[in-house]
C-alpha positions as CSV (number, residue, x, y, z in Angstrom):
1,X,127.4,94.6,93.4
2,X,125.7,97.8,92.2
3,X,122.3,97.1,90.7
4,X,121.8,97.9,87.1
5,X,119.9,101.2,86.7
6,X,117.0,101.1,84.2
7,X,115.1,103.8,82.4
8,X,111.4,103.9,81.6
9,X,110.4,101.1,79.1
10,X,113.7,99.1,79.6
11,X,113.2,95.4,79.8
12,X,115.7,92.7,81.0
13,X,115.4,88.9,81.7
14,X,115.1,87.8,85.5
15,X,115.6,84.3,86.8
16,X,112.7,82.0,87.0
17,X,112.9,81.9,90.7
18,X,111.6,83.8,93.7
19,X,112.0,87.6,93.2
20,X,111.7,90.2,95.8
21,X,110.8,93.8,94.8
22,X,111.0,96.5,97.3
23,X,110.0,100.2,97.1
24,X,112.6,102.4,98.9
25,X,112.7,106.1,99.7
26,X,114.0,108.6,102.3
27,X,112.1,107.6,105.2
28,X,113.2,110.5,107.3
29,X,112.4,113.2,104.9
30,X,109.9,115.9,106.5
31,X,106.4,115.6,105.1
32,X,106.7,112.1,103.6
33,X,103.3,110.5,103.2
34,X,102.6,106.9,103.9
35,X,103.6,104.6,101.0
36,X,102.1,101.3,100.1
37,X,103.4,98.7,97.7
38,X,100.8,96.9,95.6
39,X,101.1,93.7,93.3
40,X,98.4,92.9,90.6
41,X,98.2,89.6,88.9
42,X,96.9,90.2,85.4
43,X,95.8,88.0,82.5
44,X,96.8,88.2,78.9
45,X,94.3,91.0,78.5
46,X,96.0,93.2,81.1
47,X,93.2,92.9,83.6
48,X,92.9,91.1,87.0
49,X,90.7,88.1,87.2
50,X,88.9,89.3,90.3
51,X,89.5,91.4,93.6
52,X,91.7,88.6,95.0
53,X,94.3,89.3,92.3
54,X,95.3,92.6,94.0
55,X,97.9,92.1,96.8
56,X,98.1,95.1,99.1
57,X,97.9,96.3,102.6
58,X,94.4,94.8,103.1
59,X,95.0,91.6,101.2
60,X,98.5,90.6,101.8
61,X,98.7,87.1,100.2
62,X,97.4,85.8,96.9
63,X,95.4,82.6,97.1
64,X,98.1,80.8,95.0
65,X,100.9,81.8,97.5
66,X,102.9,83.2,94.5
67,X,102.7,86.8,95.6
68,X,103.0,88.0,99.1
69,X,103.3,91.4,100.8
70,X,105.6,91.5,103.7
71,X,104.0,92.9,106.9
72,X,105.5,96.3,107.9
73,X,107.5,96.7,104.7
74,X,107.0,98.0,101.1
75,X,108.2,94.6,99.8
76,X,106.7,92.0,97.7
77,X,107.9,88.5,97.2
78,X,107.0,86.9,93.9
79,X,107.6,83.1,93.5
80,X,107.6,83.0,89.7
81,X,107.5,79.2,89.4
82,X,104.3,79.3,91.4
83,X,102.5,82.1,89.4
84,X,99.3,80.6,88.0
85,X,99.4,79.7,84.4
86,X,96.7,82.2,83.5
87,X,98.7,85.2,84.9
88,X,100.8,86.8,82.3
89,X,101.9,89.8,84.2
90,X,102.5,90.9,87.8
91,X,102.3,94.8,88.0
92,X,104.3,96.4,90.7
93,X,102.8,99.7,91.9
94,X,102.9,102.2,94.7
95,X,100.3,104.5,96.2
96,X,100.5,107.3,98.8
97,X,97.9,107.8,101.6
98,X,97.9,111.6,101.2
99,X,99.2,114.2,98.7
100,X,101.2,113.0,95.7
101,X,104.1,110.7,94.9
102,X,106.5,113.5,94.4
103,X,106.5,114.1,98.1
104,X,108.3,110.8,98.6
105,X,111.9,111.8,98.3
106,X,114.3,109.3,96.6
107,X,111.5,106.8,95.6
108,X,112.9,103.8,93.7
109,X,112.2,100.2,93.1
110,X,114.9,97.5,93.8
111,X,114.6,94.1,92.2
112,X,116.5,91.0,93.5
113,X,116.6,87.2,93.4
114,X,115.9,85.8,96.8
115,X,119.2,85.3,98.7
116,X,121.2,87.3,96.1
117,X,122.4,91.0,95.9
118,X,120.0,93.5,94.2
119,X,120.2,93.3,90.5
120,X,118.0,96.0,89.1
121,X,117.0,99.6,90.1
122,X,114.5,102.0,88.7
123,X,114.0,105.6,89.7
124,X,110.8,107.0,88.2
125,X,111.5,110.2,86.3
126,X,108.3,112.2,86.8
127,X,105.8,111.7,89.7
128,X,104.3,115.1,89.8
129,X,100.5,115.2,90.5
130,X,100.3,111.3,90.7
131,X,99.2,109.6,93.8
132,X,99.6,106.0,92.5
133,X,102.3,104.6,90.0
134,X,103.2,101.5,88.3
135,X,106.9,101.2,88.8
136,X,107.5,98.1,87.0
137,X,106.2,94.7,85.7
138,X,107.2,91.1,85.9
139,X,105.8,89.4,82.7
140,X,106.1,86.2,80.8
141,X,108.3,86.1,77.7
142,X,108.3,82.7,76.0
143,X,109.3,80.1,78.8
144,X,111.0,82.7,81.0
145,X,110.2,86.0,82.7
146,X,111.3,89.6,82.3
147,X,111.2,92.9,84.3
148,X,110.2,96.0,82.7
149,X,110.5,99.5,84.1
150,X,107.3,101.5,83.6
151,X,106.7,104.7,85.6
152,X,103.0,105.5,84.7
153,X,100.4,106.6,87.1
154,X,97.1,108.1,88.2
155,X,96.0,111.2,90.0
156,X,93.1,109.4,91.8
157,X,95.4,107.0,93.6
158,X,94.6,103.4,94.5
159,X,91.1,103.7,93.2
160,X,92.2,104.7,89.7
161,X,94.8,102.0,89.7
162,X,92.4,99.3,90.7
163,X,89.7,100.4,88.3
164,X,92.1,100.4,85.4
165,X,92.9,96.8,86.1
166,X,89.4,95.7,86.8
167,X,89.5,95.5,90.5
168,X,86.3,96.6,92.4
169,X,87.2,99.0,95.1
170,X,84.8,100.1,97.8
171,X,85.3,103.2,100.1
172,X,85.6,102.4,103.8
173,X,84.3,104.6,106.6
174,X,86.9,107.2,106.0
175,X,86.4,107.4,102.3
176,X,89.6,105.5,101.6
177,X,89.6,102.6,99.1
178,X,89.3,99.1,100.6
179,X,88.9,95.5,99.6
180,X,87.6,92.7,101.8
181,X,90.6,91.1,103.5
182,X,91.5,87.6,102.3
183,X,90.9,84.7,104.6
184,X,93.8,84.1,106.9
185,X,96.3,81.4,106.1
186,X,95.5,78.4,108.3
187,X,98.3,77.5,110.7
188,X,98.8,75.0,113.5
189,X,97.1,76.5,116.7
190,X,99.3,77.1,119.8
191,X,98.3,74.8,122.5
192,X,100.2,75.6,125.8
193,X,101.5,72.8,128.0
194,X,100.1,72.6,131.6
195,X,102.0,74.8,134.1
196,X,104.9,73.0,135.9
197,X,104.2,71.2,139.1
198,X,106.7,73.3,141.1
199,X,107.2,77.0,141.0
200,X,109.9,78.2,138.6
201,X,113.1,79.8,140.0
202,X,113.9,83.0,138.0
203,X,117.6,83.3,137.8
204,X,119.0,86.8,138.9
205,X,120.9,88.4,136.1
206,X,123.9,90.5,137.0
207,X,123.4,94.2,136.4
208,X,119.7,93.9,135.5
209,X,119.0,96.5,138.1
210,X,120.5,99.0,135.7
211,X,117.9,98.4,133.0
212,X,115.0,100.8,132.5
213,X,112.1,99.9,134.7
214,X,109.8,98.8,132.0
215,X,112.5,96.6,130.3
216,X,113.4,95.1,133.6
217,X,109.8,94.1,134.3
218,X,109.4,92.6,130.8
219,X,112.8,90.6,131.3
220,X,111.6,89.2,134.7
221,X,108.3,88.0,133.1
222,X,110.0,86.6,130.2
223,X,112.7,84.7,132.2
224,X,109.8,83.1,134.1
225,X,108.1,82.0,130.9
226,X,111.4,80.5,129.6
227,X,111.8,78.7,133.0
228,X,108.3,77.3,132.7
229,X,108.8,76.0,129.2
230,X,112.0,74.2,130.3
231,X,110.3,72.7,133.3
232,X,107.4,71.5,131.3
233,X,109.9,69.6,129.1
234,X,111.8,68.0,132.0
235,X,114.7,70.5,131.8
236,X,114.2,72.5,134.8
237,X,117.2,74.3,136.0
238,X,119.1,73.7,132.7
239,X,122.1,75.9,131.9
240,X,123.6,76.8,128.6
241,X,125.7,79.3,126.8
242,X,123.6,81.1,124.3
243,X,124.8,82.3,120.9
244,X,122.7,84.8,119.0
245,X,122.9,85.0,115.1
246,X,121.1,87.8,113.2
247,X,120.4,88.0,109.5
248,X,121.0,91.5,108.1
249,X,120.6,90.7,104.4
250,X,119.0,93.4,102.4
251,X,115.6,92.0,102.4
252,X,115.5,92.5,106.3
253,X,116.6,96.1,106.2
254,X,113.2,97.4,107.1
255,X,113.3,95.2,110.3
256,X,116.3,97.2,111.5
257,X,114.8,100.5,110.6
258,X,111.3,100.0,112.3
259,X,112.7,98.4,115.4
260,X,111.3,94.9,114.7
261,X,115.0,93.5,115.2
262,X,115.6,95.3,118.4
263,X,112.2,93.9,119.9
264,X,113.2,90.4,118.8
265,X,116.6,90.6,120.4
266,X,115.2,91.9,123.7
267,X,112.9,88.8,123.7
268,X,115.8,86.4,122.9
269,X,117.9,88.0,125.5
270,X,115.5,86.6,128.2
271,X,116.4,83.1,127.1
272,X,120.1,83.9,127.6
273,X,119.3,85.7,130.9
274,X,117.6,82.6,132.2
275,X,120.0,79.9,130.8
276,X,123.4,81.7,131.2
277,X,124.6,82.3,134.8
278,X,126.3,85.6,133.8
279,X,123.7,87.0,131.5
280,X,126.1,87.3,128.5
281,X,125.2,86.2,125.1
282,X,127.7,85.7,122.2
283,X,126.5,87.5,119.0
284,X,127.1,87.3,115.3
285,X,125.5,89.2,112.4
286,X,125.6,88.2,108.7
287,X,124.5,88.9,105.1
288,X,127.0,88.3,102.2
289,X,129.7,88.6,104.8
290,X,129.7,88.1,108.6
291,X,131.3,89.3,111.7
292,X,131.1,88.6,115.4
293,X,129.7,91.3,117.4
294,X,130.8,92.3,121.0
295,X,129.0,90.2,123.6
296,X,125.5,91.1,124.5
297,X,125.4,91.7,128.3
298,X,121.8,91.8,129.5
299,X,122.5,94.8,131.5
300,X,123.6,96.8,128.5
301,X,120.8,95.8,126.2
302,X,119.5,99.3,125.4
303,X,123.0,100.5,124.4
304,X,123.9,97.3,122.5
305,X,120.8,97.4,120.4
306,X,121.3,101.1,119.6
307,X,124.9,100.4,118.4
308,X,124.4,97.2,116.4
309,X,120.8,96.8,115.4
310,X,120.5,99.7,113.0
311,X,123.3,98.9,110.5
312,X,123.1,101.8,108.0
313,X,122.9,101.2,104.3
314,X,123.7,103.2,101.2
315,X,122.1,102.5,98.0
316,X,125.1,101.4,96.0
317,X,126.7,98.7,97.8
318,X,130.5,98.3,97.8
319,X,132.1,95.8,100.4
320,X,134.5,98.0,102.2
321,X,136.1,96.8,105.5
322,X,136.2,97.3,108.4
323,X,132.9,96.2,109.7
324,X,132.9,98.8,112.5
325,X,133.0,102.5,112.3
326,X,135.3,104.6,114.5
327,X,132.6,105.1,117.1
328,X,132.2,101.3,117.5
329,X,128.9,101.1,115.7
330,X,128.3,98.5,113.0
331,X,128.7,99.5,109.4
332,X,126.0,97.5,107.8
333,X,127.2,98.3,104.3
334,X,130.2,96.1,104.6
335,X,128.0,93.1,105.4
336,X,126.4,93.1,101.9
337,X,122.8,92.1,100.9
338,X,122.9,88.4,100.3
339,X,122.4,85.3,102.6
340,X,125.5,83.3,103.3
341,X,124.5,81.4,106.4
342,X,127.3,78.8,106.1
343,X,130.1,81.4,106.7
344,X,128.8,82.3,110.1
345,X,128.0,78.8,110.9
346,X,131.6,77.8,110.3
347,X,132.9,80.6,112.6
348,X,130.3,79.4,115.3
349,X,131.6,75.8,115.1
350,X,135.3,77.1,115.4
351,X,134.3,79.1,118.4
352,X,132.6,76.2,120.2
353,X,135.7,74.1,119.7
354,X,137.8,76.8,121.4
355,X,135.5,77.1,124.4
356,X,136.7,75.9,127.9
357,X,134.7,73.3,129.6
358,X,131.2,74.4,130.6
359,X,127.5,74.2,129.8
360,X,126.4,73.3,126.2
361,X,125.8,75.9,123.6
362,X,122.2,77.0,122.3
363,X,122.5,78.8,119.0
364,X,119.4,81.0,118.3
365,X,119.8,81.6,114.5
366,X,117.5,84.0,112.7
367,X,117.2,83.7,108.9
368,X,114.7,85.4,106.4
369,X,115.1,82.6,103.8
370,X,116.8,82.6,100.4
371,X,119.0,79.9,101.9
372,X,121.6,78.5,99.5
373,X,124.7,76.4,99.9
374,X,122.6,73.6,101.3
375,X,125.3,71.0,101.1
376,X,127.6,73.1,103.1
377,X,125.0,73.7,105.8
378,X,124.1,70.0,106.0
379,X,127.8,69.2,106.3
380,X,128.3,71.8,109.2
381,X,125.2,70.5,111.1
382,X,126.3,66.9,110.6
383,X,129.8,67.4,111.7
384,X,128.8,69.6,114.7
385,X,126.6,66.7,116.0
386,X,129.6,65.4,118.0
387,X,129.9,68.8,119.8
388,X,127.9,70.1,122.9
389,X,125.9,72.6,120.7
390,X,122.3,72.8,119.4
391,X,121.2,74.8,116.5
392,X,117.8,76.4,116.8
393,X,116.9,78.0,113.4
394,X,114.0,80.6,113.2
395,X,112.7,81.6,109.8
396,X,111.6,85.2,110.0
397,X,109.6,87.3,107.3
398,X,110.8,85.2,104.4
399,X,110.5,82.0,102.3
400,X,112.5,79.3,100.7
401,X,114.3,78.1,103.7
402,X,115.7,75.1,101.8
403,X,117.8,72.9,103.7
404,X,116.8,74.3,107.2
405,X,113.2,72.8,106.6
406,X,114.8,69.3,106.0
407,X,117.2,69.1,109.0
408,X,115.0,66.8,110.9
409,X,115.4,64.3,108.3
410,X,119.2,64.7,108.1
411,X,121.0,61.4,108.5
412,X,124.4,60.4,109.7
413,X,124.4,62.3,113.0
414,X,125.2,61.0,116.6
415,X,122.1,63.0,117.9
416,X,119.6,65.3,116.3
417,X,121.3,68.6,117.0
418,X,119.0,71.1,115.2
419,X,115.5,72.5,115.0
420,X,113.6,74.9,112.8
421,X,110.3,76.8,112.7
422,X,109.1,79.7,110.6
423,X,106.8,82.6,111.2
424,X,105.8,85.5,108.9
425,X,105.7,88.1,111.5
426,X,107.5,87.2,114.8
427,X,105.8,90.3,116.5
428,X,102.5,88.4,116.3
429,X,103.7,85.6,118.5
430,X,103.0,86.0,122.2
431,X,106.1,85.5,124.5
432,X,104.7,82.2,125.7
433,X,104.4,80.9,122.2
434,X,107.8,82.2,121.1
435,X,109.6,80.5,124.0
436,X,107.5,77.3,123.5
437,X,108.6,77.1,119.8
438,X,112.3,78.2,120.5
439,X,112.7,75.6,123.2
440,X,110.5,72.8,121.8
441,X,113.5,70.6,120.9
442,X,116.5,71.8,122.9
443,X,115.5,69.9,126.1
444,X,115.1,66.7,124.2
445,X,118.6,67.2,122.7
446,X,120.0,67.8,126.3
447,X,118.9,64.4,127.4
448,X,119.9,62.6,124.2
449,X,123.3,64.4,124.0
450,X,123.9,63.5,127.7
451,X,123.1,59.8,127.0
452,X,125.3,59.7,123.8
453,X,128.3,61.3,125.7
454,X,128.2,64.6,123.6
455,X,127.5,66.5,126.9
456,X,129.9,65.4,129.6
């Protein structure tokens, strides 16, 4: 669906839901300055209540949790139902780290409801001589919310923007504006298990000698960590067929552009390399639509990520098959922008049903939230509990995971066949912590499924 284009001053209703706003531009244009997206929570007087009401690169989450800046992306997530009652408007602005905004070619703002296609787009008409610019506002109207395209700015950048809205900005050592960072969000600390009593055997992966030396070294270290986690959980020597499922919805576009997804897949490939005798992982990718990708062979990891983890986008989406271009690379445009986990889950269950006898299946399923169709997902997980397959869902860079967060309480299953954890920025997890979380429930399922006769 093509988003509705707005002109300055235009205002339209938006759902009282979680809204994502993203600043986009031509990343590759020569001379493009650094661009930052900023959210300001304003009272009825049009001013912030304090410094903490400005969400930007140095303060990435509002205390209420209602507004959050995604690390490494010019994207804000605004949970409208959670916005404090005293906040009347959330202003959405950009600033550049040098020069003026008109050096940012193709700058525009995209607005979408979490888990849905983009619904609104605003291209500011005049950015000359400006170094900060309010692109739009989410504001209360009666009992609901509206979005207004704005396009007004300042020549003195972030400092001018902050001053206008009543936020005190101090200069850092380089003379750039800065705020004191917000206290980090508390999370459960990672406590590693004691090392296994006996040394771990690292499985040799066919063809790994063809990998670049640095990647081969990382793979070896990571396979050992995977083996240690399994041994610590009484599953030393476990074997599995590993399925990899990648979210390619519009809100994760930045993760493909900046290499985040390629790094994640390299780390997950080590799980397959240790668990799968032939080092081959089956792979899927999904958004509004889904497709199965060619198998990921560990030895071909660099070429595979180049071909399939940079799915190109165009600004106006039209769903046009086929999914693959003539050169074999993935056409990300045809996948769409939404989140339809249930479609790819159905295809995975069908695939498992057609497999010849062999090791059980571990599904590593990445999702950035906005999960809908909860009943369908519950039904698929429940019905697949009789099959030798375990779903490990990983929430990355998102929110509103819905049914995925409730799967541990799902009844009516022969065995508990699913796990879930979420992390704002998967790059911040060490390999040891990532594998401990990924494999925290799979070994328990192996024992339970074997006792229940699901694994034969």
